[in-house]
PDB file of N, CA, C and O in Angstrom, chain B, residues numbered from 101:
ATOM      1  N   UNK B 101     -71.136  85.119  23.342  1.00  0.00           N
ATOM      2  CA  UNK B 101     -69.836  84.593  22.952  1.00  0.00           C
ATOM      3  C   UNK B 101     -68.899  85.715  22.514  1.00  0.00           C
ATOM      4  O   UNK B 101     -67.708  85.680  22.823  1.00  0.00           O
ATOM      5  N   UNK B 102     -69.424  86.708  21.797  1.00  0.00           N
ATOM      6  CA  UNK B 102     -68.585  87.814  21.361  1.00  0.00           C
ATOM      7  C   UNK B 102     -67.992  88.568  22.548  1.00  0.00           C
ATOM      8  O   UNK B 102     -66.852  89.027  22.485  1.00  0.00           O
ATOM      9  N   UNK B 103     -68.761  88.697  23.633  1.00  0.00           N
ATOM     10  CA  UNK B 103     -68.261  89.419  24.803  1.00  0.00           C
ATOM     11  C   UNK B 103     -67.040  88.723  25.391  1.00  0.00           C
ATOM     12  O   UNK B 103     -66.125  89.390  25.873  1.00  0.00           O
ATOM     13  N   UNK B 104     -67.013  87.420  25.360  1.00  0.00           N
ATOM     14  CA  UNK B 104     -65.876  86.673  25.905  1.00  0.00           C
ATOM     15  C   UNK B 104     -64.650  86.781  25.014  1.00  0.00           C
ATOM     16  O   UNK B 104     -63.518  86.696  25.490  1.00  0.00           O
ATOM     17  N   UNK B 105     -64.876  86.964  23.744  1.00  0.00           N
ATOM     18  CA  UNK B 105     -63.772  87.001  22.797  1.00  0.00           C
ATOM     19  C   UNK B 105     -63.369  88.420  22.412  1.00  0.00           C
ATOM     20  O   UNK B 105     -62.652  88.613  21.430  1.00  0.00           O
ATOM     21  N   UNK B 106     -63.819  89.408  23.169  1.00  0.00           N
ATOM     22  CA  UNK B 106     -63.449  90.781  22.868  1.00  0.00           C
ATOM     23  C   UNK B 106     -64.187  91.373  21.690  1.00  0.00           C
ATOM     24  O   UNK B 106     -63.669  92.266  21.019  1.00  0.00           O
ATOM     25  N   UNK B 107     -65.383  90.894  21.428  1.00  0.00           N
ATOM     26  CA  UNK B 107     -66.167  91.376  20.302  1.00  0.00           C
ATOM     27  C   UNK B 107     -66.626  92.809  20.507  1.00  0.00           C
ATOM     28  O   UNK B 107     -66.468  93.380  21.586  1.00  0.00           O
ATOM     29  N   UNK B 108     -67.193  93.377  19.456  1.00  0.00           N
ATOM     30  CA  UNK B 108     -67.621  94.769  19.479  1.00  0.00           C
ATOM     31  C   UNK B 108     -68.727  95.021  20.493  1.00  0.00           C
ATOM     32  O   UNK B 108     -68.889  96.149  20.958  1.00  0.00           O
ATOM     33  N   UNK B 109     -69.487  93.996  20.842  1.00  0.00           N
ATOM     34  CA  UNK B 109     -70.589  94.168  21.788  1.00  0.00           C
ATOM     35  C   UNK B 109     -70.157  94.055  23.243  1.00  0.00           C
ATOM     36  O   UNK B 109     -71.000  94.087  24.140  1.00  0.00           O
ATOM     37  N   UNK B 110     -68.869  93.924  23.489  1.00  0.00           N
ATOM     38  CA  UNK B 110     -68.365  93.762  24.859  1.00  0.00           C
ATOM     39  C   UNK B 110     -68.635  95.043  25.658  1.00  0.00           C
ATOM     40  O   UNK B 110     -68.249  96.132  25.233  1.00  0.00           O
ATOM     41  N   UNK B 111     -69.295  94.915  26.810  1.00  0.00           N
ATOM     42  CA  UNK B 111     -69.564  96.109  27.620  1.00  0.00           C
ATOM     43  C   UNK B 111     -68.269  96.687  28.161  1.00  0.00           C
ATOM     44  O   UNK B 111     -67.308  95.961  28.419  1.00  0.00           O
ATOM     45  N   UNK B 112     -68.254  97.992  28.327  1.00  0.00           N
ATOM     46  CA  UNK B 112     -67.096  98.679  28.884  1.00  0.00           C
ATOM     47  C   UNK B 112     -67.511  99.389  30.163  1.00  0.00           C
ATOM     48  O   UNK B 112     -68.637  99.873  30.285  1.00  0.00           O
ATOM     49  N   UNK B 113     -66.589  99.444  31.112  1.00  0.00           N
ATOM     50  CA  UNK B 113     -66.838 100.129  32.371  1.00  0.00           C
ATOM     51  C   UNK B 113     -65.780 101.216  32.524  1.00  0.00           C
ATOM     52  O   UNK B 113     -64.589 100.970  32.331  1.00  0.00           O
ATOM     53  N   UNK B 114     -66.219 102.394  32.865  1.00  0.00           N
ATOM     54  CA  UNK B 114     -65.316 103.531  33.039  1.00  0.00           C
ATOM     55  C   UNK B 114     -64.577 103.413  34.378  1.00  0.00           C
ATOM     56  O   UNK B 114     -65.166 103.023  35.386  1.00  0.00           O
ATOM     57  N   UNK B 115     -63.289 103.750  34.379  1.00  0.00           N
ATOM     58  CA  UNK B 115     -62.484 103.710  35.598  1.00  0.00           C
ATOM     59  C   UNK B 115     -63.108 104.557  36.703  1.00  0.00           C
ATOM     60  O   UNK B 115     -63.046 104.192  37.877  1.00  0.00           O
ATOM     61  N   UNK B 116     -63.700 105.670  36.338  1.00  0.00           N
ATOM     62  CA  UNK B 116     -64.317 106.558  37.341  1.00  0.00           C
ATOM     63  C   UNK B 116     -65.455 105.861  38.085  1.00  0.00           C
ATOM     64  O   UNK B 116     -65.724 106.188  39.240  1.00  0.00           O
ATOM     65  N   UNK B 117     -66.117 104.917  37.449  1.00  0.00           N
ATOM     66  CA  UNK B 117     -67.187 104.175  38.100  1.00  0.00           C
ATOM     67  C   UNK B 117     -66.642 103.111  39.046  1.00  0.00           C
ATOM     68  O   UNK B 117     -67.256 102.813  40.071  1.00  0.00           O
ATOM     69  N   UNK B 118     -65.500 102.544  38.707  1.00  0.00           N
ATOM     70  CA  UNK B 118     -64.937 101.435  39.458  1.00  0.00           C
ATOM     71  C   UNK B 118     -64.034 101.909  40.601  1.00  0.00           C
ATOM     72  O   UNK B 118     -63.962 101.260  41.644  1.00  0.00           O
ATOM     73  N   UNK B 119     -63.348 103.034  40.406  1.00  0.00           N
ATOM     74  CA  UNK B 119     -62.364 103.522  41.378  1.00  0.00           C
ATOM     75  C   UNK B 119     -62.910 103.593  42.810  1.00  0.00           C
ATOM     76  O   UNK B 119     -62.224 103.136  43.725  1.00  0.00           O
ATOM     77  N   UNK B 120     -64.109 104.142  43.052  1.00  0.00           N
ATOM     78  CA  UNK B 120     -64.601 104.198  44.440  1.00  0.00           C
ATOM     79  C   UNK B 120     -64.762 102.817  45.083  1.00  0.00           C
ATOM     80  O   UNK B 120     -64.528 102.658  46.281  1.00  0.00           O
ATOM     81  N   UNK B 121     -65.160 101.824  44.293  1.00  0.00           N
ATOM     82  CA  UNK B 121     -65.291 100.468  44.823  1.00  0.00           C
ATOM     83  C   UNK B 121     -63.937  99.883  45.194  1.00  0.00           C
ATOM     84  O   UNK B 121     -63.777  99.306  46.270  1.00  0.00           O
ATOM     85  N   UNK B 122     -62.964 100.031  44.303  1.00  0.00           N
ATOM     86  CA  UNK B 122     -61.630  99.493  44.538  1.00  0.00           C
ATOM     87  C   UNK B 122     -60.982 100.188  45.728  1.00  0.00           C
ATOM     88  O   UNK B 122     -60.421  99.526  46.602  1.00  0.00           O
ATOM     89  N   UNK B 123     -61.053 101.521  45.771  1.00  0.00           N
ATOM     90  CA  UNK B 123     -60.449 102.274  46.871  1.00  0.00           C
ATOM     91  C   UNK B 123     -61.145 101.986  48.197  1.00  0.00           C
ATOM     92  O   UNK B 123     -60.495 101.876  49.236  1.00  0.00           O
ATOM     93  N   UNK B 124     -62.466 101.867  48.154  1.00  0.00           N
ATOM     94  CA  UNK B 124     -63.216 101.573  49.374  1.00  0.00           C
ATOM     95  C   UNK B 124     -62.842 100.223  49.955  1.00  0.00           C
ATOM     96  O   UNK B 124     -62.650 100.089  51.163  1.00  0.00           O
ATOM     97  N   UNK B 125     -62.741  99.222  49.090  1.00  0.00           N
ATOM     98  CA  UNK B 125     -62.348  97.896  49.560  1.00  0.00           C
ATOM     99  C   UNK B 125     -60.924  97.913  50.089  1.00  0.00           C
ATOM    100  O   UNK B 125     -60.646  97.347  51.146  1.00  0.00           O
ATOM    101  N   UNK B 126     -60.016  98.560  49.358  1.00  0.00           N
ATOM    102  CA  UNK B 126     -58.609  98.621  49.769  1.00  0.00           C
ATOM    103  C   UNK B 126     -58.458  99.297  51.133  1.00  0.00           C
ATOM    104  O   UNK B 126     -57.580  98.938  51.918  1.00  0.00           O
ATOM    105  N   UNK B 127     -59.312 100.267  51.404  1.00  0.00           N
ATOM    106  CA  UNK B 127     -59.215 101.000  52.653  1.00  0.00           C
ATOM    107  C   UNK B 127     -59.906 100.348  53.841  1.00  0.00           C
ATOM    108  O   UNK B 127     -59.670 100.741  54.984  1.00  0.00           O
ATOM    109  N   UNK B 128     -60.755  99.356  53.588  1.00  0.00           N
ATOM    110  CA  UNK B 128     -61.541  98.819  54.704  1.00  0.00           C
ATOM    111  C   UNK B 128     -61.515  97.303  54.853  1.00  0.00           C
ATOM    112  O   UNK B 128     -62.154  96.775  55.763  1.00  0.00           O
ATOM    113  N   UNK B 129     -60.803  96.586  53.996  1.00  0.00           N
ATOM    114  CA  UNK B 129     -60.886  95.128  54.031  1.00  0.00           C
ATOM    115  C   UNK B 129     -60.337  94.544  55.323  1.00  0.00           C
ATOM    116  O   UNK B 129     -60.886  93.568  55.835  1.00  0.00           O
ATOM    117  N   UNK B 130     -59.275  95.115  55.857  1.00  0.00           N
ATOM    118  CA  UNK B 130     -58.702  94.562  57.093  1.00  0.00           C
ATOM    119  C   UNK B 130     -59.669  94.726  58.266  1.00  0.00           C
ATOM    120  O   UNK B 130     -59.874  93.797  59.048  1.00  0.00           O
ATOM    121  N   UNK B 131     -60.254  95.905  58.377  1.00  0.00           N
ATOM    122  CA  UNK B 131     -61.225  96.134  59.446  1.00  0.00           C
ATOM    123  C   UNK B 131     -62.450  95.253  59.263  1.00  0.00           C
ATOM    124  O   UNK B 131     -63.018  94.762  60.240  1.00  0.00           O
ATOM    125  N   UNK B 132     -62.858  95.051  58.022  1.00  0.00           N
ATOM    126  CA  UNK B 132     -64.005  94.191  57.744  1.00  0.00           C
ATOM    127  C   UNK B 132     -63.749  92.751  58.154  1.00  0.00           C
ATOM    128  O   UNK B 132     -64.621  92.105  58.734  1.00  0.00           O
ATOM    129  N   UNK B 133     -62.564  92.247  57.858  1.00  0.00           N
ATOM    130  CA  UNK B 133     -62.226  90.881  58.251  1.00  0.00           C
ATOM    131  C   UNK B 133     -62.139  90.764  59.765  1.00  0.00           C
ATOM    132  O   UNK B 133     -62.584  89.769  60.338  1.00  0.00           O
ATOM    133  N   UNK B 134     -61.570  91.771  60.418  1.00  0.00           N
ATOM    134  CA  UNK B 134     -61.529  91.759  61.884  1.00  0.00           C
ATOM    135  C   UNK B 134     -62.943  91.714  62.467  1.00  0.00           C
ATOM    136  O   UNK B 134     -63.202  90.994  63.431  1.00  0.00           O
ATOM    137  N   UNK B 135     -63.850  92.488  61.873  1.00  0.00           N
ATOM    138  CA  UNK B 135     -65.232  92.520  62.356  1.00  0.00           C
ATOM    139  C   UNK B 135     -65.939  91.190  62.114  1.00  0.00           C
ATOM    140  O   UNK B 135     -66.696  90.724  62.965  1.00  0.00           O
ATOM    141  N   UNK B 136     -65.695  90.588  60.971  1.00  0.00           N
ATOM    142  CA  UNK B 136     -66.256  89.258  60.692  1.00  0.00           C
ATOM    143  C   UNK B 136     -65.767  88.263  61.732  1.00  0.00           C
ATOM    144  O   UNK B 136     -66.548  87.473  62.262  1.00  0.00           O
ATOM    145  N   UNK B 137     -64.474  88.306  62.020  1.00  0.00           N
ATOM    146  CA  UNK B 137     -63.883  87.405  63.009  1.00  0.00           C
ATOM    147  C   UNK B 137     -64.537  87.593  64.381  1.00  0.00           C
ATOM    148  O   UNK B 137     -64.904  86.616  65.033  1.00  0.00           O
ATOM    149  N   UNK B 138     -64.679  88.826  64.809  1.00  0.00           N
ATOM    150  CA  UNK B 138     -65.297  89.109  66.114  1.00  0.00           C
ATOM    151  C   UNK B 138     -66.735  88.598  66.139  1.00  0.00           C
ATOM    152  O   UNK B 138     -67.152  87.960  67.106  1.00  0.00           O
ATOM    153  N   UNK B 139     -67.491  88.878  65.083  1.00  0.00           N
ATOM    154  CA  UNK B 139     -68.898  88.468  65.041  1.00  0.00           C
ATOM    155  C   UNK B 139     -69.061  86.951  65.025  1.00  0.00           C
ATOM    156  O   UNK B 139     -69.881  86.400  65.760  1.00  0.00           O
ATOM    157  N   UNK B 140     -68.284  86.285  64.191  1.00  0.00           N
ATOM    158  CA  UNK B 140     -68.411  84.829  64.079  1.00  0.00           C
ATOM    159  C   UNK B 140     -67.972  84.162  65.372  1.00  0.00           C
ATOM    160  O   UNK B 140     -68.685  83.314  65.908  1.00  0.00           O
ATOM    161  N   UNK B 141     -66.817  84.534  65.870  1.00  0.00           N
ATOM    162  CA  UNK B 141     -66.300  83.883  67.071  1.00  0.00           C
ATOM    163  C   UNK B 141     -67.155  84.221  68.301  1.00  0.00           C
ATOM    164  O   UNK B 141     -67.226  83.432  69.243  1.00  0.00           O
ATOM    165  N   UNK B 142     -67.798  85.384  68.289  1.00  0.00           N
ATOM    166  CA  UNK B 142     -68.692  85.752  69.378  1.00  0.00           C
ATOM    167  C   UNK B 142     -70.027  85.029  69.320  1.00  0.00           C
ATOM    168  O   UNK B 142     -70.688  84.839  70.341  1.00  0.00           O
ATOM    169  N   UNK B 143     -70.412  84.631  68.125  1.00  0.00           N
ATOM    170  CA  UNK B 143     -71.694  83.959  67.949  1.00  0.00           C
ATOM    171  C   UNK B 143     -71.606  82.448  68.107  1.00  0.00           C
ATOM    172  O   UNK B 143     -72.599  81.796  68.427  1.00  0.00           O
ATOM    173  N   UNK B 144     -70.432  81.896  67.886  1.00  0.00           N
ATOM    174  CA  UNK B 144     -70.251  80.452  67.951  1.00  0.00           C
ATOM    175  C   UNK B 144     -69.179  80.135  68.984  1.00  0.00           C
ATOM    176  O   UNK B 144     -67.982  80.213  68.706  1.00  0.00           O
ATOM    177  N   UNK B 145     -69.623  79.784  70.157  1.00  0.00           N
ATOM    178  CA  UNK B 145     -68.696  79.557  71.259  1.00  0.00           C
ATOM    179  C   UNK B 145     -67.927  78.248  71.120  1.00  0.00           C
ATOM    180  O   UNK B 145     -66.898  78.052  71.767  1.00  0.00           O
ATOM    181  N   UNK B 146     -68.429  77.358  70.278  1.00  0.00           N
ATOM    182  CA  UNK B 146     -67.677  76.150  69.960  1.00  0.00           C
ATOM    183  C   UNK B 146     -66.589  76.567  68.969  1.00  0.00           C
ATOM    184  O   UNK B 146     -66.887  76.910  67.825  1.00  0.00           O
ATOM    185  N   UNK B 147     -65.343  76.538  69.404  1.00  0.00           N
ATOM    186  CA  UNK B 147     -64.224  77.045  68.611  1.00  0.00           C
ATOM    187  C   UNK B 147     -64.123  76.352  67.251  1.00  0.00           C
ATOM    188  O   UNK B 147     -63.838  77.002  66.246  1.00  0.00           O
ATOM    189  N   UNK B 148     -64.350  75.054  67.215  1.00  0.00           N
ATOM    190  CA  UNK B 148     -64.247  74.310  65.961  1.00  0.00           C
ATOM    191  C   UNK B 148     -65.291  74.790  64.952  1.00  0.00           C
ATOM    192  O   UNK B 148     -64.978  75.016  63.783  1.00  0.00           O
ATOM    193  N   UNK B 149     -66.532  74.944  65.412  1.00  0.00           N
ATOM    194  CA  UNK B 149     -67.602  75.429  64.525  1.00  0.00           C
ATOM    195  C   UNK B 149     -67.328  76.859  64.071  1.00  0.00           C
ATOM    196  O   UNK B 149     -67.508  77.188  62.899  1.00  0.00           O
ATOM    197  N   UNK B 150     -66.900  77.694  64.988  1.00  0.00           N
ATOM    198  CA  UNK B 150     -66.601  79.087  64.663  1.00  0.00           C
ATOM    199  C   UNK B 150     -65.503  79.204  63.625  1.00  0.00           C
ATOM    200  O   UNK B 150     -65.605  79.998  62.690  1.00  0.00           O
ATOM    201  N   UNK B 151     -64.460  78.417  63.788  1.00  0.00           N
ATOM    202  CA  UNK B 151     -63.353  78.456  62.833  1.00  0.00           C
ATOM    203  C   UNK B 151     -63.779  77.944  61.460  1.00  0.00           C
ATOM    204  O   UNK B 151     -63.340  78.476  60.441  1.00  0.00           O
ATOM    205  N   UNK B 152     -64.618  76.932  61.420  1.00  0.00           N
ATOM    206  CA  UNK B 152     -65.096  76.403  60.140  1.00  0.00           C
ATOM    207  C   UNK B 152     -65.964  77.444  59.422  1.00  0.00           C
ATOM    208  O   UNK B 152     -65.825  77.646  58.216  1.00  0.00           O
ATOM    209  N   UNK B 153     -66.847  78.094  60.159  1.00  0.00           N
ATOM    210  CA  UNK B 153     -67.695  79.136  59.562  1.00  0.00           C
ATOM    211  C   UNK B 153     -66.843  80.308  59.102  1.00  0.00           C
ATOM    212  O   UNK B 153     -67.070  80.858  58.024  1.00  0.00           O
ATOM    213  N   UNK B 154     -65.872  80.689  59.906  1.00  0.00           N
ATOM    214  CA  UNK B 154     -64.975  81.780  59.538  1.00  0.00           C
ATOM    215  C   UNK B 154     -64.196  81.426  58.269  1.00  0.00           C
ATOM    216  O   UNK B 154     -64.063  82.262  57.375  1.00  0.00           O
ATOM    217  N   UNK B 155     -63.691  80.223  58.184  1.00  0.00           N
ATOM    218  CA  UNK B 155     -62.945  79.769  57.009  1.00  0.00           C
ATOM    219  C   UNK B 155     -63.813  79.819  55.758  1.00  0.00           C
ATOM    220  O   UNK B 155     -63.372  80.286  54.708  1.00  0.00           O
ATOM    221  N   UNK B 156     -65.032  79.343  55.871  1.00  0.00           N
ATOM    222  CA  UNK B 156     -65.933  79.344  54.714  1.00  0.00           C
ATOM    223  C   UNK B 156     -66.325  80.766  54.315  1.00  0.00           C
ATOM    224  O   UNK B 156     -66.428  81.075  53.128  1.00  0.00           O
ATOM    225  N   UNK B 157     -66.539  81.615  55.293  1.00  0.00           N
ATOM    226  CA  UNK B 157     -66.903  83.004  55.019  1.00  0.00           C
ATOM    227  C   UNK B 157     -65.770  83.732  54.306  1.00  0.00           C
ATOM    228  O   UNK B 157     -66.001  84.431  53.319  1.00  0.00           O
ATOM    229  N   UNK B 158     -64.555  83.570  54.801  1.00  0.00           N
ATOM    230  CA  UNK B 158     -63.412  84.240  54.185  1.00  0.00           C
ATOM    231  C   UNK B 158     -63.096  83.667  52.810  1.00  0.00           C
ATOM    232  O   UNK B 158     -62.653  84.395  51.922  1.00  0.00           O
ATOM    233  N   UNK B 159     -63.318  82.382  52.629  1.00  0.00           N
ATOM    234  CA  UNK B 159     -63.136  81.773  51.305  1.00  0.00           C
ATOM    235  C   UNK B 159     -64.126  82.373  50.321  1.00  0.00           C
ATOM    236  O   UNK B 159     -63.763  82.684  49.187  1.00  0.00           O
ATOM    237  N   UNK B 160     -65.369  82.538  50.743  1.00  0.00           N
ATOM    238  CA  UNK B 160     -66.383  83.125  49.865  1.00  0.00           C
ATOM    239  C   UNK B 160     -66.041  84.574  49.536  1.00  0.00           C
ATOM    240  O   UNK B 160     -66.210  85.007  48.396  1.00  0.00           O
ATOM    241  N   UNK B 161     -65.564  85.324  50.520  1.00  0.00           N
ATOM    242  CA  UNK B 161     -65.146  86.707  50.283  1.00  0.00           C
ATOM    243  C   UNK B 161     -64.027  86.745  49.243  1.00  0.00           C
ATOM    244  O   UNK B 161     -64.057  87.572  48.332  1.00  0.00           O
ATOM    245  N   UNK B 162     -63.057  85.871  49.370  1.00  0.00           N
ATOM    246  CA  UNK B 162     -61.962  85.818  48.420  1.00  0.00           C
ATOM    247  C   UNK B 162     -62.453  85.474  47.012  1.00  0.00           C
ATOM    248  O   UNK B 162     -61.999  86.066  46.033  1.00  0.00           O
ATOM    249  N   UNK B 163     -63.370  84.526  46.914  1.00  0.00           N
ATOM    250  CA  UNK B 163     -63.925  84.170  45.607  1.00  0.00           C
ATOM    251  C   UNK B 163     -64.646  85.352  44.957  1.00  0.00           C
ATOM    252  O   UNK B 163     -64.467  85.609  43.766  1.00  0.00           O
ATOM    253  N   UNK B 164     -65.459  86.071  45.732  1.00  0.00           N
ATOM    254  CA  UNK B 164     -66.167  87.232  45.193  1.00  0.00           C
ATOM    255  C   UNK B 164     -65.195  88.328  44.771  1.00  0.00           C
ATOM    256  O   UNK B 164     -65.367  88.935  43.715  1.00  0.00           O
ATOM    257  N   UNK B 165     -64.180  88.583  45.583  1.00  0.00           N
ATOM    258  CA  UNK B 165     -63.232  89.641  45.248  1.00  0.00           C
ATOM    259  C   UNK B 165     -62.416  89.265  44.012  1.00  0.00           C
ATOM    260  O   UNK B 165     -62.151  90.119  43.166  1.00  0.00           O
ATOM    261  N   UNK B 166     -62.021  88.013  43.902  1.00  0.00           N
ATOM    262  CA  UNK B 166     -61.287  87.559  42.724  1.00  0.00           C
ATOM    263  C   UNK B 166     -62.141  87.710  41.467  1.00  0.00           C
ATOM    264  O   UNK B 166     -61.654  88.138  40.422  1.00  0.00           O
ATOM    265  N   UNK B 167     -63.396  87.360  41.579  1.00  0.00           N
ATOM    266  CA  UNK B 167     -64.327  87.520  40.455  1.00  0.00           C
ATOM    267  C   UNK B 167     -64.477  88.995  40.087  1.00  0.00           C
ATOM    268  O   UNK B 167     -64.516  89.343  38.907  1.00  0.00           O
ATOM    269  N   UNK B 168     -64.562  89.859  41.099  1.00  0.00           N
ATOM    270  CA  UNK B 168     -64.656  91.309  40.890  1.00  0.00           C
ATOM    271  C   UNK B 168     -63.421  91.811  40.132  1.00  0.00           C
ATOM    272  O   UNK B 168     -63.555  92.565  39.168  1.00  0.00           O
ATOM    273  N   UNK B 169     -62.223  91.401  40.556  1.00  0.00           N
ATOM    274  CA  UNK B 169     -60.995  91.823  39.878  1.00  0.00           C
ATOM    275  C   UNK B 169     -60.955  91.323  38.435  1.00  0.00           C
ATOM    276  O   UNK B 169     -60.538  92.054  37.537  1.00  0.00           O
ATOM    277  N   UNK B 170     -61.380  90.103  38.214  1.00  0.00           N
ATOM    278  CA  UNK B 170     -61.414  89.561  36.854  1.00  0.00           C
ATOM    279  C   UNK B 170     -62.348  90.373  35.962  1.00  0.00           C
ATOM    280  O   UNK B 170     -62.025  90.651  34.807  1.00  0.00           O
ATOM    281  N   UNK B 171     -63.501  90.750  36.498  1.00  0.00           N
ATOM    282  CA  UNK B 171     -64.449  91.557  35.722  1.00  0.00           C
ATOM    283  C   UNK B 171     -63.881  92.932  35.407  1.00  0.00           C
ATOM    284  O   UNK B 171     -64.060  93.441  34.300  1.00  0.00           O
ATOM    285  N   UNK B 172     -63.203  93.531  36.364  1.00  0.00           N
ATOM    286  CA  UNK B 172     -62.582  94.838  36.121  1.00  0.00           C
ATOM    287  C   UNK B 172     -61.552  94.720  35.002  1.00  0.00           C
ATOM    288  O   UNK B 172     -61.541  95.527  34.072  1.00  0.00           O
ATOM    289  N   UNK B 173     -60.698  93.721  35.094  1.00  0.00           N
ATOM    290  CA  UNK B 173     -59.651  93.547  34.074  1.00  0.00           C
ATOM    291  C   UNK B 173     -60.245  93.280  32.697  1.00  0.00           C
ATOM    292  O   UNK B 173     -59.688  93.706  31.685  1.00  0.00           O
ATOM    293  N   UNK B 174     -61.363  92.585  32.657  1.00  0.00           N
ATOM    294  CA  UNK B 174     -61.974  92.227  31.387  1.00  0.00           C
ATOM    295  C   UNK B 174     -62.739  93.391  30.762  1.00  0.00           C
ATOM    296  O   UNK B 174     -62.659  93.604  29.552  1.00  0.00           O
ATOM    297  N   UNK B 175     -63.482  94.149  31.578  1.00  0.00           N
ATOM    298  CA  UNK B 175     -64.403  95.137  31.024  1.00  0.00           C
ATOM    299  C   UNK B 175     -63.993  96.583  31.227  1.00  0.00           C
ATOM    300  O   UNK B 175     -64.673  97.489  30.744  1.00  0.00           O
ATOM    301  N   UNK B 176     -62.911  96.816  31.921  1.00  0.00           N
ATOM    302  CA  UNK B 176     -62.454  98.185  32.160  1.00  0.00           C
ATOM    303  C   UNK B 176     -61.122  98.376  31.436  1.00  0.00           C
ATOM    304  O   UNK B 176     -60.082  97.943  31.933  1.00  0.00           O
ATOM    305  N   UNK B 177     -61.143  99.010  30.283  1.00  0.00           N
ATOM    306  CA  UNK B 177     -59.934  99.115  29.461  1.00  0.00           C
ATOM    307  C   UNK B 177     -58.752  99.776  30.180  1.00  0.00           C
ATOM    308  O   UNK B 177     -57.602  99.433  29.908  1.00  0.00           O
ATOM    309  N   UNK B 178     -59.011 100.696  31.070  1.00  0.00           N
ATOM    310  CA  UNK B 178     -57.942 101.422  31.767  1.00  0.00           C
ATOM    311  C   UNK B 178     -57.722 100.892  33.175  1.00  0.00           C
ATOM    312  O   UNK B 178     -57.323 101.653  34.057  1.00  0.00           O
ATOM    313  N   UNK B 179     -57.968  99.618  33.408  1.00  0.00           N
ATOM    314  CA  UNK B 179     -57.888  99.063  34.762  1.00  0.00           C
ATOM    315  C   UNK B 179     -56.485  99.107  35.350  1.00  0.00           C
ATOM    316  O   UNK B 179     -56.332  99.018  36.568  1.00  0.00           O
ATOM    317  N   UNK B 180     -55.465  99.241  34.522  1.00  0.00           N
ATOM    318  CA  UNK B 180     -54.088  99.279  35.029  1.00  0.00           C
ATOM    319  C   UNK B 180     -53.870 100.452  35.976  1.00  0.00           C
ATOM    320  O   UNK B 180     -53.035 100.364  36.876  1.00  0.00           O
ATOM    321  N   UNK B 181     -54.601 101.546  35.794  1.00  0.00           N
ATOM    322  CA  UNK B 181     -54.423 102.711  36.681  1.00  0.00           C
ATOM    323  C   UNK B 181     -54.955 102.425  38.090  1.00  0.00           C
ATOM    324  O   UNK B 181     -54.647 103.159  39.028  1.00  0.00           O
ATOM    325  N   UNK B 182     -55.744 101.370  38.238  1.00  0.00           N
ATOM    326  CA  UNK B 182     -56.288 100.997  39.539  1.00  0.00           C
ATOM    327  C   UNK B 182     -55.418  99.988  40.278  1.00  0.00           C
ATOM    328  O   UNK B 182     -55.677  99.677  41.441  1.00  0.00           O
ATOM    329  N   UNK B 183     -54.401  99.481  39.617  1.00  0.00           N
ATOM    330  CA  UNK B 183     -53.640  98.350  40.168  1.00  0.00           C
ATOM    331  C   UNK B 183     -53.017  98.647  41.531  1.00  0.00           C
ATOM    332  O   UNK B 183     -52.891  97.734  42.348  1.00  0.00           O
ATOM    333  N   UNK B 184     -52.627  99.883  41.802  1.00  0.00           N
ATOM    334  CA  UNK B 184     -52.008 100.185  43.097  1.00  0.00           C
ATOM    335  C   UNK B 184     -53.013 100.064  44.242  1.00  0.00           C
ATOM    336  O   UNK B 184     -52.617  99.865  45.390  1.00  0.00           O
ATOM    337  N   UNK B 185     -54.306 100.181  43.944  1.00  0.00           N
ATOM    338  CA  UNK B 185     -55.334 100.085  44.971  1.00  0.00           C
ATOM    339  C   UNK B 185     -55.956  98.698  45.083  1.00  0.00           C
ATOM    340  O   UNK B 185     -56.699  98.421  46.026  1.00  0.00           O
ATOM    341  N   UNK B 186     -55.658  97.837  44.134  1.00  0.00           N
ATOM    342  CA  UNK B 186     -56.220  96.485  44.176  1.00  0.00           C
ATOM    343  C   UNK B 186     -55.472  95.641  45.193  1.00  0.00           C
ATOM    344  O   UNK B 186     -54.241  95.637  45.222  1.00  0.00           O
ATOM    345  N   UNK B 187     -56.202  94.940  46.011  1.00  0.00           N
ATOM    346  CA  UNK B 187     -55.598  94.059  47.017  1.00  0.00           C
ATOM    347  C   UNK B 187     -55.340  92.723  46.347  1.00  0.00           C
ATOM    348  O   UNK B 187     -56.264  92.061  45.875  1.00  0.00           O
ATOM    349  N   UNK B 188     -54.080  92.335  46.310  1.00  0.00           N
ATOM    350  CA  UNK B 188     -53.724  91.059  45.668  1.00  0.00           C
ATOM    351  C   UNK B 188     -53.094  90.115  46.638  1.00  0.00           C
ATOM    352  O   UNK B 188     -52.734  88.998  46.268  1.00  0.00           O
TER     353      UNK B 188
END
């Protein structure tokens, strides 16, 4: 409970640890989504099924990335310096 309320036991993450993850995602997310699209649509020749799987996959990716950003903002005191590299 203290961690949620900013208590003294709240873990901290150094910007230097997070920066490579943020920059890596910012630099490759478009290519990654293109590759997901090619793989899914190539594997499921039924367009309706392929689009549904693609939609669910991209929704899950968005949920994970949003959760990642929330964790950075919560546990990385200097996260503002990363904002230019965060995909919003």
